[in-house]
C-alpha positions in Angstrom: 72.7 -127.8 -197.8 73.7 -124.9 -200.1 76.6 -122.8 -199.1 76.2 -118.9 -198.9 79.0 -117.2 -200.7 80.7 -114.1 -199.0 79.7 -114.9 -195.4 83.2 -115.0 -193.9 84.1 -111.8 -195.9 81.3 -109.9 -194.2 82.4 -111.1 -190.8 86.0 -110.2 -191.4 84.9 -106.7 -192.5 82.8 -106.2 -189.3 85.7 -107.2 -187.1 88.2 -105.1 -189.1 85.9 -102.1 -188.7 85.7 -102.6 -185.0 89.4 -103.0 -184.7 90.1 -99.9 -186.8 87.6 -97.9 -184.6 89.2 -99.1 -181.4 92.7 -98.5 -182.6 91.8 -95.0 -183.9 90.2 -94.3 -180.5 93.2 -95.5 -178.6 95.5 -93.4 -180.8 93.2 -90.4 -180.3 93.1 -90.9 -176.6 96.9 -91.3 -176.4 97.4 -88.1 -178.4 95.0 -86.2 -176.2 96.6 -87.5 -173.1 100.0 -86.5 -174.4 98.6 -83.0 -175.1 96.9 -82.9 -171.7 100.1 -83.9 -169.8 102.1 -81.5 -172.0 99.7 -78.7 -171.2 99.9 -79.5 -167.5 103.6 -79.5 -167.6 103.7 -76.2 -169.3 101.2 -74.7 -166.8 103.2 -76.1 -163.9 106.4 -74.7 -165.4 104.8 -71.3 -166.0 103.5 -71.3 -162.4 107.0 -72.2 -161.1 108.5 -69.4 -163.1 105.9 -66.9 -161.7 106.7 -68.1 -158.1 110.4 -67.7 -158.8 109.6 -64.0 -159.5 107.9 -63.6 -156.1 110.8 -65.4 -154.4 113.3 -63.2 -156.2 111.6 -60.0 -155.0 111.3 -61.4 -151.5 115.1 -61.8 -151.5 115.5 -58.3 -153.0 113.5 -56.6 -150.3 115.4 -58.6 -147.6 118.5 -56.8 -148.8 116.9 -53.4 -149.6 113.6 -53.0 -147.9 112.7 -49.6 -149.4 113.5 -50.5 -153.1 110.3 -51.1 -155.0 111.8 -50.4 -158.4 114.1 -53.4 -158.8 117.2 -51.4 -158.4 116.4 -49.0 -161.4 115.6 -45.9 -159.3 112.2 -45.5 -161.1 109.5 -43.5 -159.4 106.5 -45.7 -158.9 103.3 -44.0 -160.0 101.5 -45.8 -158.7 103.3 -49.1 -159.6 106.8 -49.8 -160.9 107.6 -52.0 -163.8 107.2 -54.3 -165.6 110.7 -55.6 -165.0 111.5 -58.7 -167.1 114.0 -61.4 -165.9 115.2 -64.5 -167.6 114.5 -67.8 -165.9 117.1 -70.6 -166.2 116.9 -74.3 -165.4 119.5 -76.3 -163.6 121.5 -76.7 -166.8 121.7 -72.9 -167.2 119.3 -72.9 -170.1 116.8 -70.1 -170.4 113.3 -71.7 -170.4 111.2 -68.7 -169.7 110.8 -65.2 -168.2 109.0 -63.6 -165.3 107.8 -60.0 -165.4 107.3 -58.1 -162.2 105.1 -55.2 -161.3 105.6 -53.7 -157.8 103.2 -51.4 -155.9 104.8 -49.8 -152.8 102.9 -49.8 -149.5 100.2 -47.2 -149.1 99.8 -45.2 -145.9 98.9 -47.5 -143.1 100.1 -50.7 -145.0 103.1 -52.8 -144.1 103.4 -54.6 -147.4 104.3 -54.2 -151.0 102.2 -55.9 -153.7 104.1 -57.8 -156.3 102.5 -59.2 -159.4 104.7 -61.8 -161.2 103.8 -63.1 -164.7 105.6 -66.3 -165.6 106.0 -67.0 -169.4 107.3 -70.2 -170.8 109.6 -70.0 -173.8 108.1 -71.4 -177.1 104.7 -71.6 -175.5 101.6 -69.5 -175.1 101.2 -70.7 -171.5 101.6 -68.1 -168.8 100.6 -67.8 -165.1 100.1 -64.7 -163.0 100.7 -64.7 -159.2 99.9 -61.8 -156.9 101.6 -61.7 -153.5 101.9 -59.2 -150.6 105.4 -59.1 -149.2 106.1 -57.4 -145.9 107.4 -57.7 -142.3 104.7 -58.7 -139.9 104.0 -56.0 -137.3 103.2 -56.2 -133.6 99.6 -55.5 -134.6 99.3 -58.9 -136.2 98.5 -60.3 -132.7 95.3 -59.6 -130.8 97.4 -60.1 -127.7 101.1 -60.4 -127.4 103.0 -60.8 -124.1 106.4 -61.6 -122.8 104.8 -63.1 -119.7 102.6 -66.1 -119.3 98.9 -65.6 -120.0 95.7 -67.0 -118.5 92.3 -66.8 -120.1 89.6 -68.0 -117.6 86.5 -70.0 -118.5 84.6 -66.8 -119.3 87.4 -65.1 -121.2 87.4 -65.7 -124.9 90.0 -64.4 -127.4 89.5 -63.2 -130.9 92.5 -63.1 -133.2 96.1 -64.5 -132.8 97.5 -64.8 -129.3 101.1 -65.3 -128.4 103.2 -65.5 -125.2 106.9 -65.7 -124.9 106.4 -68.0 -121.9 103.1 -70.0 -122.0 99.3 -69.8 -122.3 96.5 -71.4 -120.2 93.4 -70.9 -122.2 90.1 -72.1 -120.6 87.8 -70.0 -122.8 87.2 -70.2 -126.5 89.6 -68.8 -129.1 88.3 -67.6 -132.4 89.9 -66.3 -135.7 93.5 -66.9 -134.7 96.0 -69.5 -133.5 97.3 -69.5 -129.9 101.1 -69.9 -129.7 103.8 -70.0 -127.0 107.6 -70.0 -127.1 108.2 -72.7 -124.5 107.7 -76.4 -124.8 106.9 -76.4 -121.1 106.9 -73.7 -118.5 106.4 -73.3 -114.7 103.7 -71.1 -113.5 102.5 -70.1 -110.0 98.9 -70.3 -108.8 98.6 -66.6 -109.2 99.5 -66.5 -112.9 97.7 -69.6 -114.2 95.6 -71.0 -111.3 97.5 -74.3 -111.2 101.0 -74.1 -109.9 103.5 -76.4 -111.6 104.9 -77.4 -114.9 102.6 -77.3 -117.9 102.8 -77.5 -121.7 103.4 -74.3 -123.7 99.7 -74.0 -124.5 97.2 -75.9 -122.4 93.6 -76.1 -121.1 92.1 -78.1 -118.2 92.1 -81.2 -120.4 95.6 -80.6 -121.8 97.4 -81.4 -124.0 94.3 -81.0 -126.2 92.4 -77.7 -126.3 89.2 -78.3 -128.3 87.9 -74.8 -127.7 90.9 -73.2 -129.5 89.1 -73.4 -132.8 91.9 -72.1 -135.0 94.5 -74.3 -133.3 97.6 -73.9 -131.2 101.3 -74.3 -131.6 104.4 -74.4 -129.4 107.2 -73.9 -129.2 107.6 -71.1 -131.6 110.3 -68.3 -131.7 110.1 -65.5 -129.1 109.1 -61.9 -130.0 111.9 -59.4 -129.3 110.6 -56.1 -127.6 114.1 -54.6 -127.4 114.2 -53.6 -131.1 111.3 -51.3 -130.5 113.9 -48.8 -129.3 115.1 -48.5 -132.9 111.6 -48.1 -134.1 110.8 -45.3 -131.7 114.0 -43.5 -132.7 113.0 -43.7 -136.3 109.4 -42.5 -135.5 111.0 -39.5 -133.7 113.1 -38.7 -136.8 110.2 -39.1 -139.2 107.9 -37.0 -136.9 110.5 -34.2 -136.9 110.7 -34.2 -140.7 107.2 -34.8 -141.9 105.0 -35.3 -138.8 104.5 -33.6 -135.5 107.2 -33.7 -132.8 106.9 -32.2 -129.3 109.9 -32.1 -127.0 109.9 -32.0 -123.2 106.8 -30.3 -122.1 108.2 -28.4 -119.1 105.4 -29.8 -117.1 104.0 -33.3 -116.5 103.5 -34.1 -120.1 101.0 -33.5 -123.0 97.3 -34.0 -123.3 95.9 -34.7 -126.8 92.1 -34.4 -127.5 91.3 -35.8 -130.9 88.5 -34.1 -132.7 87.6 -36.0 -135.9 90.2 -34.4 -138.2 92.5 -32.4 -135.8 93.5 -32.3 -132.2 93.9 -29.9 -129.3 97.3 -30.1 -127.6 97.5 -29.2 -123.9 100.5 -29.0 -121.5 99.6 -30.8 -118.3 100.9 -28.7 -115.5 99.5 -30.5 -112.4 98.4 -34.1 -111.8 96.8 -35.9 -108.9 95.5 -39.4 -107.9 91.7 -39.2 -108.2 90.1 -36.0 -107.0 92.1 -35.2 -103.9 95.5 -36.8 -103.4 98.5 -35.4 -105.2 99.7 -39.0 -105.6 98.9 -42.4 -104.2 100.8 -45.6 -103.5 99.3 -48.3 -105.7 100.2 -51.8 -106.6 101.1 -52.5 -110.2 102.6 -55.4 -112.1 106.0 -53.6 -111.5 105.4 -53.6 -107.8 104.3 -50.7 -105.5 104.6 -47.3 -107.2 103.6 -43.7 -106.5 101.4 -42.5 -109.3 99.3 -39.5 -110.2 97.6 -40.1 -113.5 94.6 -37.8 -113.3 95.0 -34.3 -114.8 94.4 -31.5 -112.3 95.4 -28.4 -114.4 96.5 -27.9 -118.0 97.2 -25.2 -120.5 96.0 -25.2 -124.2 99.0 -24.9 -126.6 97.1 -25.0 -129.9 95.1 -26.9 -132.4 96.9 -29.1 -135.0 95.8 -30.8 -138.2 96.8 -34.5 -138.5 100.3 -34.8 -140.0 100.9 -36.1 -143.5 102.8 -39.2 -142.5 100.4 -39.9 -139.5 103.2 -39.7 -136.9 103.0 -37.7 -133.6 105.9 -38.1 -131.2 106.1 -36.6 -127.7 109.3 -36.8 -125.7 107.3 -36.8 -122.5 104.3 -38.6 -121.0 101.1 -38.4 -123.0 97.4 -38.4 -122.1 95.0 -39.1 -125.0 91.3 -39.3 -125.8 88.8 -38.4 -128.5 87.6 -39.6 -131.9 89.1 -39.8 -135.4 87.4 -39.9 -138.7 89.1 -41.2 -141.9 92.6 -41.0 -140.3 95.5 -43.3 -139.6 97.8 -42.1 -136.8 100.5 -43.4 -134.5 101.2 -41.6 -131.2 104.5 -42.5 -129.5 105.7 -41.4 -126.1 109.4 -41.9 -125.3 112.4 -40.2 -123.8 115.9 -40.6 -125.1 118.3 -42.0 -124.0 116.2 -45.0 -123.2 116.6 -45.2 -119.4 114.2 -47.0 -117.1 113.9 -44.1 -114.6 112.8 -41.7 -117.3 110.7 -43.9 -119.6 107.5 -42.2 -120.8 104.0 -43.6 -120.4 100.6 -43.1 -122.2 97.4 -42.6 -120.2 94.1 -43.2 -122.1 92.3 -40.4 -120.4 88.8 -41.2 -121.7 87.1 -43.0 -124.7 89.4 -43.3 -127.7 87.2 -44.0 -130.7 87.1 -44.6 -134.5 84.3 -43.3 -136.6 84.7 -46.0 -139.3 85.3 -49.7 -138.6 86.1 -50.7 -142.1 89.9 -50.3 -141.9 89.7 -46.6 -142.7 90.5 -45.5 -139.2 93.6 -46.7 -137.3 95.3 -45.5 -134.1 98.6 -46.8 -132.8 99.8 -46.1 -129.2 103.5 -46.9 -128.4 104.8 -46.2 -124.9 108.2 -46.9 -123.4 106.6 -47.7 -120.1 102.9 -48.1 -119.1 99.8 -47.8 -121.1 97.3 -47.2 -118.4 94.1 -45.4 -117.2 93.6 -42.6 -114.7 91.9 -43.4 -111.4 88.8 -41.4 -112.6 87.7 -43.3 -115.7 84.4 -43.8 -117.5 82.2 -46.6 -116.1 81.9 -47.9 -119.7 85.2 -47.3 -121.5 86.1 -48.2 -125.1 89.6 -48.0 -126.6 90.0 -48.4 -130.4 93.7 -48.8 -130.9 96.7 -51.0 -131.5 98.8 -50.6 -128.3 102.4 -51.5 -127.5 104.2 -51.0 -124.1 107.9 -51.6 -124.6 109.2 -51.9 -121.0 106.1 -51.6 -118.9 102.7 -53.2 -119.0 99.2 -52.5 -120.2 97.1 -52.3 -117.1 94.7 -50.7 -114.8 96.6 -49.9 -111.6 95.3 -51.4 -108.4 93.4 -48.4 -107.0 91.8 -49.8 -103.9 88.0 -50.2 -104.0 87.7 -48.4 -107.3 85.5 -50.5 -109.5 83.9 -49.8 -112.9 81.6 -51.8 -115.1 83.1 -52.5 -118.5 86.1 -51.9 -120.7 86.2 -52.8 -124.4 89.4 -52.9 -126.5 89.0 -53.0 -130.3 92.4 -53.4 -131.9 95.4 -55.2 -130.5 97.7 -55.2 -127.5 101.4 -56.0 -127.1 102.8 -55.8 -123.6 106.3 -56.6 -122.2 104.7 -58.3 -119.3 101.1 -59.0 -118.4 97.8 -57.5 -119.1 95.5 -56.5 -116.3 92.2 -54.6 -116.4 90.7 -56.4 -113.3 92.1 -57.2 -109.9 90.4 -59.9 -107.9 90.6 -61.3 -104.3 93.0 -64.2 -104.3 91.3 -67.6 -103.7 87.8 -66.3 -103.6 85.0 -68.4 -105.1 83.0 -66.9 -106.8 85.5 -64.4 -108.0 85.3 -61.1 -106.2 86.5 -58.0 -108.1 88.3 -55.6 -105.8 89.6 -53.0 -108.4 89.2 -52.2 -112.1 86.6 -53.3 -114.5 84.1 -56.1 -113.8 83.7 -57.0 -117.5 86.4 -57.0 -120.2 85.8 -57.3 -124.0 88.7 -57.7 -126.4 88.0 -57.7 -130.1 90.8 -58.0 -132.7 90.7 -55.5 -135.6 91.4 -57.8 -138.6 92.3 -54.8 -140.7 95.5 -54.5 -138.7 96.9 -57.8 -140.1 98.0 -56.3 -143.4 97.6 -52.6 -142.6 98.9 -51.6 -139.1 99.1 -47.9 -138.0 101.9 -45.9 -139.6 105.5 -47.0 -138.8 104.2 -49.6 -136.3 106.9 -51.8 -134.8 107.6 -55.0 -136.8 108.7 -58.5 -135.9 111.0 -60.9 -137.8 112.0 -60.6 -141.5 110.3 -60.1 -144.8 107.7 -62.8 -145.5 104.9 -63.6 -148.0 101.8 -62.4 -146.1 99.4 -63.2 -148.9 99.5 -65.3 -152.1 97.0 -66.1 -154.8 97.1 -67.2 -158.4 95.0 -65.0 -160.8 92.7 -66.7 -163.2 
C-alpha cells in the first residue's frame, strides 16, 4: 500500500477550525451575556432610582400635603419641576439622579401626579415611572358601614365593600374586594339571618365565598367616621371663602333644585309627614322618632350659579333634587358645634341625576345625621351621588304600608350604621315587603376611585393609588 502524504495535516486543520469556531462562539456568547446582564443591572438600577423618587415625594406629601413644588414655592402651571435629586447608595456614593415633575390635583381629583425619571451615572440607561399619590376618600367604597352588612341571595354588590364589623354576602360581588375589620363577629338573626359567631366575611358555605369574584379580606383596619367633623369644618371655611355658604335658614332648612348649570334655593317654612300629618312617629335604625320630611310650604330665595370650588354648605337641614350637567359639586349639611340633638340631615326630595356618566359629573352629599327620603317619593327613584352620613344612617324610614317599586343608586354610600331602603316582615317566607322599595339597585361609579367630589372626606394617609412604568 502506498501512503498518502498530508492526510493527518488536513484532519488536524479541520479539528482546529471547529475548535476555533466553538471557542470564538463561546467567547462571543460570554461577552453578550455579560453585556446583557450589565444592561439588565443598569435597567434595574435606573428603575430603583425612579422608584426612589416616587417614594421620596410620597414622604414629602405626608409632611406637607399641599406642597406640589418640592419646597421651592414655585407656581405649577400646569406642572411643577423638573426637580433633580442625587441618589446615593448604601456607601454614600452618588450613583444616579431622579428628576421629578409634579402635577397638582385638578378639580374633583384627590391625587397628585408625579413623574419620576431615574438616570444612572455613567450610563445612558434611564427609566420613567408615573404614579398618582393621594389619600383614599370615602368614595373609594361602593358601600362603607360601621355596622355589620348582609347581602341576601338576590343582592349583588358592584365595587369595594367594607364593614367595621362583618359582612355576610350571599349574592355575587363584582369589581371590588369585600373587607371587614373583625376576625370574627357576633350577629343577631335580624342583622345577618343566622344568629351566632361568624368569620369577618362569610357566605352560606363559609369560610369560602366563591361568588365574591374580586376576593375578600379580614381583618383590616377600621374606618374612622369621627374625623369627618374636621372635614365638614374645612368645607364650611372653604365655602365661605370661595364657594356658597348659607347659615341658619330661620325655618326648617333649605331646598335646592339643581337645573343643569345653576340651582334655585328655597327656604323651607313648613314640613309635614306625607300629605296630611304635621309629623309622624316612625321606626328608624336609631329607634322611634318623630319626623316630618315632606315639604309643605317654601319661599324662593334666589338662583345661584355653581361655585368655583364646587362647595355648597348649609348650616341647616337640606332638601335636594334635580340634574347637573358638566359639574362637580359637594353639598354639606351640618350645624356647629357638633351636637347630637342639633345634627343636620339631608333629604333627597326627588330624582338626583347626572347628565354625563363619563366622570364629568359628580355630586357629593355629606350629612351629620340622616340621608333619607320623604314619605312622598317617586315610584322609580334614582340617586346619582357619593353619600356620607356621619352620625346617622342612610335609609328609608319605616313609613307603615308605604311601598314603592324601585330605587337605584349610582355612586357610593358611607353610613355610620346600616343601610336600609326596604323593610320586610320578620321571619316571612317568601319575603314580604312592608315599607320602602321592593327593588334596590346599587351601582358603583368607578370614576370616584381617583376623582371624588370636591373636598370629599378622606381615610388613612397618603398612598400610591396608581403606578406604571412608561415605555
